[in-house]
C-alpha positions as CSV (number, residue, x, y, z in Angstrom):
1,M,29.7,-43.2,-8.3
2,K,33.0,-41.6,-8.6
3,M,33.3,-38.5,-10.6
4,N,37.0,-37.8,-12.1
5,T,36.2,-35.0,-14.3
6,P,35.8,-31.0,-12.9
7,F,33.1,-30.7,-15.6
8,L,30.6,-33.1,-14.3
9,R,31.4,-31.9,-10.4
10,E,30.3,-28.5,-11.7
11,V,27.1,-29.6,-13.7
12,F,26.1,-31.4,-10.5
13,L,26.6,-28.8,-8.3
14,K,24.8,-26.5,-10.2
15,R,21.7,-28.7,-10.6
16,Y,21.7,-29.1,-6.9
17,L,21.9,-25.4,-6.1
18,C,19.0,-24.7,-8.5
19,I,17.2,-27.6,-7.0
20,I,17.7,-26.2,-3.1
21,L,16.9,-22.3,-4.7
22,L,13.7,-23.7,-6.1
23,I,12.6,-25.4,-2.8
24,I,13.3,-22.1,-0.8
25,S,11.7,-19.9,-3.2
26,S,8.3,-22.1,-3.2
27,Y,8.1,-21.0,0.6
28,L,8.4,-17.2,0.0
29,R,5.4,-15.6,-0.4
30,A,5.2,-11.7,-0.8
31,Q,3.1,-8.8,1.2
32,V,-0.2,-7.7,-0.9
33,V,-1.9,-4.6,-0.7
34,T,-5.9,-4.6,-2.1
35,V,-7.5,-1.6,-3.0
36,S,-11.4,-1.4,-3.8
37,G,-13.2,1.6,-4.7
38,N,-12.5,4.5,-6.6
39,W,-13.3,8.2,-6.5
40,N,-14.5,10.7,-9.3
41,P,-15.1,13.8,-7.8
42,S,-17.8,16.4,-9.6
43,L,-17.1,19.9,-9.2
44,P,-20.0,22.5,-8.8
45,V,-21.1,24.7,-11.8
46,I,-20.0,28.3,-11.5
47,T,-23.0,30.0,-12.6
48,E,-22.1,33.9,-11.6
49,A,-19.0,35.7,-12.7
50,G,-16.4,36.5,-10.1
51,N,-16.9,33.4,-8.0
52,N,-14.4,30.5,-7.7
53,Y,-14.4,27.2,-6.5
54,T,-14.2,26.1,-2.7
55,G,-10.7,24.8,-3.5
56,T,-10.8,21.6,-1.7
57,Y,-13.1,18.5,-2.0
58,D,-13.2,15.0,-0.6
59,N,-14.9,11.9,-1.1
60,T,-16.8,11.9,2.4
61,T,-20.0,12.9,0.7
62,T,-20.2,10.4,-2.1
63,T,-22.4,7.7,-2.8
64,I,-20.1,5.3,-4.6
65,T,-18.1,2.7,-3.0
66,P,-15.4,3.8,-0.7
67,I,-12.1,3.4,-0.9
68,T,-10.9,0.6,1.1
69,L,-7.5,-1.3,1.7
70,S,-6.3,-4.4,3.0
71,A,-3.1,-5.9,3.6
72,T,-1.4,-9.3,4.0
73,L,2.1,-10.0,5.5
74,P,3.3,-13.4,5.2
75,G,5.0,-15.0,7.7
76,N,8.5,-15.2,5.8
77,F,8.1,-11.1,5.7
78,L,7.4,-11.0,9.3
79,N,10.3,-12.9,10.2
80,L,12.7,-10.8,8.1
81,L,11.2,-7.6,9.8
82,S,11.9,-9.2,13.1
83,G,9.6,-7.3,14.9
84,T,10.3,-3.7,13.6
85,G,7.1,-3.5,11.8
86,A,6.2,-2.3,8.3
87,K,4.7,0.9,6.7
88,M,2.4,1.2,3.7
89,T,3.6,4.1,1.5
90,M,1.9,6.0,-1.2
91,H,2.5,8.2,-4.0
92,Y,0.7,9.1,-7.2
93,T,0.9,8.7,-11.0
94,T,-0.6,10.8,-13.3
95,N,-1.7,10.8,-16.8
96,A,-2.7,14.5,-17.0
97,W,-2.4,16.5,-13.9
98,H,-2.0,20.5,-12.9
99,S,1.0,21.2,-10.7
100,S,-1.8,23.4,-8.9
101,L,-3.7,20.5,-7.7
102,G,-2.8,18.5,-4.8
103,L,-3.9,15.3,-3.2
104,A,-3.9,14.2,0.2
105,A,-5.3,10.9,2.1
106,R,-6.1,9.9,5.8
107,R,-7.7,6.6,7.1
108,T,-10.7,5.9,9.2
109,G,-10.8,2.5,11.0
110,G,-8.9,-0.7,10.0
111,T,-8.3,-3.9,12.2
112,G,-5.6,-6.3,12.3
113,S,-5.3,-10.0,12.9
114,V,-2.7,-12.5,12.8
115,S,-3.7,-16.2,11.7
116,G,-1.8,-19.2,11.7
117,F,0.2,-20.9,14.9
118,C,1.1,-17.8,16.9
119,L,1.1,-17.6,20.9
120,I,-0.1,-14.2,22.3
121,C,-0.2,-12.2,18.8
122,S,-1.6,-8.9,17.9
123,A,-1.7,-6.7,14.6
124,T,-2.3,-3.0,15.0
125,I,-2.2,-0.2,12.5
126,N,-1.2,3.1,13.8
127,G,-1.1,6.8,12.2
128,G,-3.0,8.2,9.4
129,A,-5.5,9.9,11.3
130,A,-4.7,13.3,10.0
131,F,-4.3,14.2,6.1
132,V,-1.2,13.1,4.7
133,P,0.1,14.8,1.5
134,I,0.5,12.6,-1.4
135,Q,3.7,13.2,-3.7
136,Q,4.3,12.4,-7.2
137,M,7.6,11.4,-7.1
138,S,8.5,10.3,-3.5
139,D,6.7,8.0,-1.4
140,S,4.8,9.5,1.9
141,T,4.1,7.1,5.2
142,L,0.2,6.5,5.5
143,V,0.4,4.2,8.3
144,T,2.4,1.9,10.1
145,L,1.8,-1.7,10.4
146,T,3.0,-3.2,13.7
147,F,2.8,-7.1,15.3
148,G,4.1,-8.7,18.1
149,G,3.9,-11.9,19.9
150,L,5.8,-15.2,19.8
151,L,5.7,-15.8,15.9
152,G,5.3,-19.4,15.0
153,I,4.6,-21.3,12.0
154,N,2.9,-20.5,8.8
155,N,1.9,-17.0,10.2
156,T,0.1,-14.1,8.3
157,A,-0.5,-10.7,9.7
158,N,-3.8,-9.3,8.1
159,F,-5.0,-5.8,7.9
160,S,-8.5,-5.0,6.7
161,D,-11.3,-2.2,6.5
162,I,-8.9,0.4,6.2
163,N,-11.3,3.1,4.8
164,L,-9.5,6.3,3.0
165,I,-11.1,9.8,2.8
166,I,-9.1,11.2,0.0
167,Q,-8.9,14.9,-0.4
168,L,-8.3,17.2,-3.6
169,S,-7.1,21.0,-3.1
170,G,-5.9,23.5,-5.2
171,V,-9.1,24.0,-7.5
172,S,-9.7,27.2,-8.9
173,V,-11.1,28.9,-11.9
174,T,-7.6,29.7,-12.8
175,I,-6.8,26.0,-14.0
176,P,-7.2,25.0,-17.4
177,A,-10.9,23.0,-17.6
178,T,-9.9,19.5,-18.4
179,T,-10.1,16.1,-17.1
180,Y,-7.4,15.4,-14.6
181,S,-6.6,12.1,-13.6
182,A,-3.9,10.4,-11.0
183,R,-3.8,7.0,-9.8
184,I,-2.5,6.3,-6.3
185,V,0.0,3.4,-5.6
186,F,0.4,1.7,-2.1
187,I,3.6,0.1,-1.2
188,I,4.1,-2.2,2.0
189,V,8.1,-1.9,3.3
190,A,10.0,-2.4,6.2
191,N,9.9,0.2,8.7
């Protein structure tokens, strides 16, 4: 079929470009962070005048579901990183918060594995063993996620059982008594 008009050539070119982009985008998958559990600290009641709170609390002694993270890095993200690894960052958002209160997190445990066709592959979690302060406006790095080996076909790096200990600091009788809440946001980015 011969096309003599530039308009028809442009229409067909746009159509083929859209189809190619649609096919490419169907193979791309995003990295995913899954968070389970929560922590709702309960502070002791002060019964004697002149006493203050201990100031720092964490979720190590609670009987609620622990906070656990898992992450999935698909093969297209691994190839994009070209072996540089990734990092999991965190920051918090609030509904009601006092500027004297501080949040920090540290990790305990965690395992890494690679699925798909891959030769001599490994996935490891590094860092986060000490408390890392969580900022409200800027991201703090919690852990780095590294992987190695010969990446093959349809690979995915999986990181699981990353248990978190959250620490609340700055609690004092000088802070007005009310309910304060914060949501911690975790993001995976290139290292």
